[in-house]
N, C-alpha and C positions, 0 to 999 in steps of 0.2 A: 188375674189377677186384677184388673178394671171390668172385666165382664163381672165380676160376682158381684160388685159393687151395689151394695143395697139403699146409698143413701151418696151426696156429691162429696168427694173427694178432695183438700183445697192445698194448692201448694201454695207458699210463700216460697216468692224467688227475692232472694236479696239482691240478688246481681253485681251491683258498685255501688249498694249503700252500704257496704261497711267503710268506704272511703279509703281506701288501703289502712284501714288501724283494722288489724287481725282480731284483734279482743271484743272487736263489733261482729266478726262473728260468729262466737262463741254466743254472745250476749243474744244474736239475732236466730239463735238454735231453742237458747232457754225462754225469749220472747213467745217464738213460734206455738212451740208447744202449750204454753200458759195458756195460749191463745184461741188455740184449740185447732189448730194448722194439721193436717196432716202427713204434712212433708215438709220439709225446708229443702231449695233448691241454689244453685252456686251456678258457677261461670269459670270452665278452668281453658286459658286459651294462651297459643302464641302470637304476639300482637304483632309478630310480623306475617304472620299470613292473614290476620283478620281483616286486616285497612292498610291501603296504600299511604305508602310514607306523604304525599301529598295533600290526603286527603282532608280537610280543615274539619275540626269539632264541630258538630251539628252543631243547628241553631240551638234546638228545643233547649239544649244543656245548659242550666245557668250554674252560678258558682264554679267558674268553668276557669284556670290559668291557664292552658295551653290549646297553641294556637291548630295544632293538627292533632289527628282523632290517636294516632300511634302512640305518640307519646303519651296521653293519657291514658291509654290502656296500659301501656307501659307501667305507668305509675297506680294502677289500681289495679294488679294481674295476682294473682292466688300461685303458690306452687306444688307438685303435685303431692308432696310429702305432708305440707299441712292439710290437703284435700283429703287424705288418708285418714289424719288425728280428728277431723269434721267429723266423717263419717263415723269411726268409733266415739264419738263425745253424742252424734247424734242417736244411734245405737243404743248407748247409758240409756239416754232419754226416753229412750222408747216414742221417734219419731222417724220416719222414713226419709234417705237421703238421694237427692237428686244430682245430676250432671248434666249440665249444656257442656260438649265440648267442642271444641276447635282447634286445631283440624283431629283428625282421624287419628292420629300417631299416640292421642292417650288411651283410645280405649282398652284394647288388652292389659294395657296398666292399671285401669280402675276398673275392671268387669268385676272385681272380688269387690269392689267400696263404695256400693252402688245400688242404692233399693231399684232403680229404671234409670236408662239416657231419655234427656229430653232433645229433640232435633229442633235446632230455630230454624221458624219460617226461610232464612237464609240461605239453609245448607237443606231445601226439602232436593234439590235436585242435583246437588252436590252424591254422589253414590258412592266413592271411594269411602266416605264415611256410612253411610247407608248398609253398604255392605258388610265394614266393620261391627258395626253392632248390632246384627243379625247373626253372625256370625260367633258372636260373643253371649251371644243366649238369653241375652236379657230383655226382658221389657221396654218398651219405648213409645215417646209419646213427643207426633207431629205435630208441631204449627204450620198452619196453612196462608198466613199471610202471603197477598201479591201474586197466590199462584190461580189456576186455572184448574177444572176438576180434573183433566187430562194429566195438568202436572202433578195432581193428587193422586189419580192411578198408577202413574208411573212410579212415585214412589212408594207406593204400596207394595208393588211387583218386587220389590226391590229388600225388603221388611219381611218379619215372620209375621203375618196380618193376624196369629193367635195371640200373640203374643204387642199388639201393638193399640194405638189409643188416637185418635184426632184431637185436635182444640181450632177450633174459630180461632182467625186472628184478625185483625187490622192495625197494618203496621204503618201507624200513625201514632206520633208521640207526642201530647198526650191526644188523645183519640177523642173529636167530637159527639157530641150526644149522637146528634142526624147521621154518622157516620160509622157505627157502629152493624148495623144489620145483624140481628140475634135472628133474625128468623133464617139465615143460613144455616144456623146448628141442626135446624130441625132436616135440610135437605141434605146436609151433610153424611147424618145418621141415615138417612132413604138411601141415597146414594152406597153409601160404601158399607152399609152394617157393619159399622163397627162404633167400639165408645168414643162418645163425642162430647166435645167438654168447648170452655171457652178459656183461650188467655185475649186477659184483660188488659188493655191499657190507657185507660178512660181514667178520669178524677173521681174520685170516691169510690164506695161499694155498691153502690146502686145497678149497674151497668150488672156486676159478677150477681148479685142477687135476683136479678130477672133473668138473667140466662138460666134457671134452672126450669123456668116456666117454658124455657123451647126445649126440652130437652140435655140442657147440659149436665153431667154426670161429673166433670171433671173442673176445676175453676182455678187458673193461676193469676197470681196477683201480686203485682210487685211487693217486697217488704220492706219494711224502716226497724234499725235493730233495737229502736225501745221511741216513746211516743216526742222525747226532747230531739230524736237525730233531725238533724237540719243542714243546713248546705250541701245535698247531696244530687247529684246532676239529673236523677229520676222520682225527686222528692214530686213533681205535678202529679205524676200517675202511680203513687206506692201509696201504702197505705201503712198506720201505725199499726201497732199490738191493742191497743182499746179498738178500732175502727174492725181489725181482722175479729176480734173477741164480740163484736156487732154484729158482723156478716155471718159468724159462724152459729150465733143463737138466731138469726134472722131464718138461716136455711132449716136448722132443727125445727124451726117451731111451725115453719108455711110450706115443708118440703110434703110434708104428709098431703096437704089439700090436693095436688095434684093427681092422686089417684092411681 
């Protein structure tokens, strides 16, 4: 799948930007398709596995009424039946569908309802999840934030390298411009010889666009369901449908320069 890409593949990561209103999930699929994204991505989790009950809500999150991160996650979580419906709707709209699964027990039930699985940076060394995804036979995209090259190599051994892509990622929300380290995309490609892209947590579209000149063939960007979406936690590092369309148009225009 990813080895055959002829131009950058764009993933619109909805994350928690639906803000607990499930109608926004469908709206995001429509907006992502119209804006030129290749894939829509959601998260499915059990908040009891995802956060310690006393972990306070992270500082970067604005417009938040929850003291603890677990309570916030609980208010925003999708259920597996809804995810299946979103997959069917995405298929109808002809846009690929991806899920980040926390933890591994969702993989078996979802393997027939995703184009591929996304593995978050924090789960790069969570081998039970990696084993499940490999056994599922599905493609996987692995984010590499906070990891060493040894960590990445060990994760690759747990997955099917023929059905795998890597994403350079800085796990800072939002990522300052002087921390983006886009040159690491080239080094990841050279070291691991896999399709490589960029999971962008910076503000705006500039870093995503410039990543193509460092060899990025996959771009993951947090995505707002509409241009009017506001008061969501990840707003600072997310882009609107209009910005997504601009990103897509710029890539289509300038990717040919690379040769």
